C-alpha positions in Angstrom: -23.5 -9.4 -15.9 -24.2 -6.2 -15.9 -21.2 -5.0 -14.3 -18.7 -7.2 -15.8 -20.3 -5.5 -19.8 -19.8 -1.7 -18.6 -16.5 -3.2 -17.3 -15.5 -4.6 -20.9 -17.2 -1.4 -22.7 -15.1 0.6 -20.5 -11.9 -1.4 -21.6 -12.6 -0.9 -24.5 -13.3 3.0 -24.6 -9.1 3.0 -22.2 -8.1 1.3 -25.6 -10.1 3.9 -28.5 -9.1 6.1 -26.4 -4.8 4.7 -26.1 -4.4 4.2 -30.0 -6.2 7.8 -30.8 -3.1 9.0 -28.3 0.0 6.8 -30.0 -2.1 8.6 -33.1 -1.5 11.6 -32.3 1.7 11.2 -30.6 3.4 9.9 -34.2 1.7 12.5 -35.9 1.8 14.6 -34.5 5.4 14.9 -33.2 7.0 11.9 -34.4 7.2 10.6 -30.8 6.7 6.3 -30.0 4.5 6.1 -27.9 3.7 1.8 -26.3 0.6 0.2 -25.4 0.9 0.1 -22.5 2.1 3.9 -21.7 -0.9 5.0 -24.4 -3.5 3.1 -21.8 -1.9 4.7 -18.3 -2.9 8.0 -20.1 -6.0 6.9 -21.0 -7.0 5.1 -17.6 -5.4 8.8 -15.5 -7.2 10.6 -17.9 -10.6 8.8 -17.6 -9.9 8.6 -13.9 -9.8 11.9 -13.5 -6.1 11.3 -11.2 -4.7 13.1 -13.4 -0.8 12.6 -12.5 1.1 14.1 -15.4 3.5 11.6 -15.9 2.4 11.1 -19.1 0.7 13.4 -21.1 -0.3 15.2 -24.4 2.2 17.9 -25.6 1.1 21.6 -26.5 3.1 21.9 -29.0 1.1 19.7 -31.1 -2.1 20.3 -29.4 -4.6 22.2 -32.6 -8.2 22.7 -32.1 -9.8 20.0 -33.2 -7.9 18.6 -29.9 -9.1 20.7 -27.5 -12.8 18.9 -28.4 -12.0 15.8 -29.0 -9.8 14.6 -26.3 -11.4 16.1 -23.6 -14.7 14.4 -25.0 -13.0 11.3 -25.1 -12.6 11.2 -21.0 -16.0 12.9 -20.1 -17.8 10.2 -22.0 -14.9 7.9 -20.4 -15.5 9.5 -17.5 -19.1 8.5 -17.6 -18.5 4.7 -17.9 
């Protein structure tokens, strides 16, 4: 039961990262991103694979993003 609970928590956290990524791309760069790509980005980022096929564009990154996104990835990595 405990492993299923952690799995649901991890899935939920990746969905949160995906929504944050969609919001970031729409507000900063005017790029539409679908949920499938955003979820894939959160999965490869929290598992530290980092394939590079989807990434945060450097021209949209601000100082707060340098804190928020790594924090979200590290929390997801600990799940």
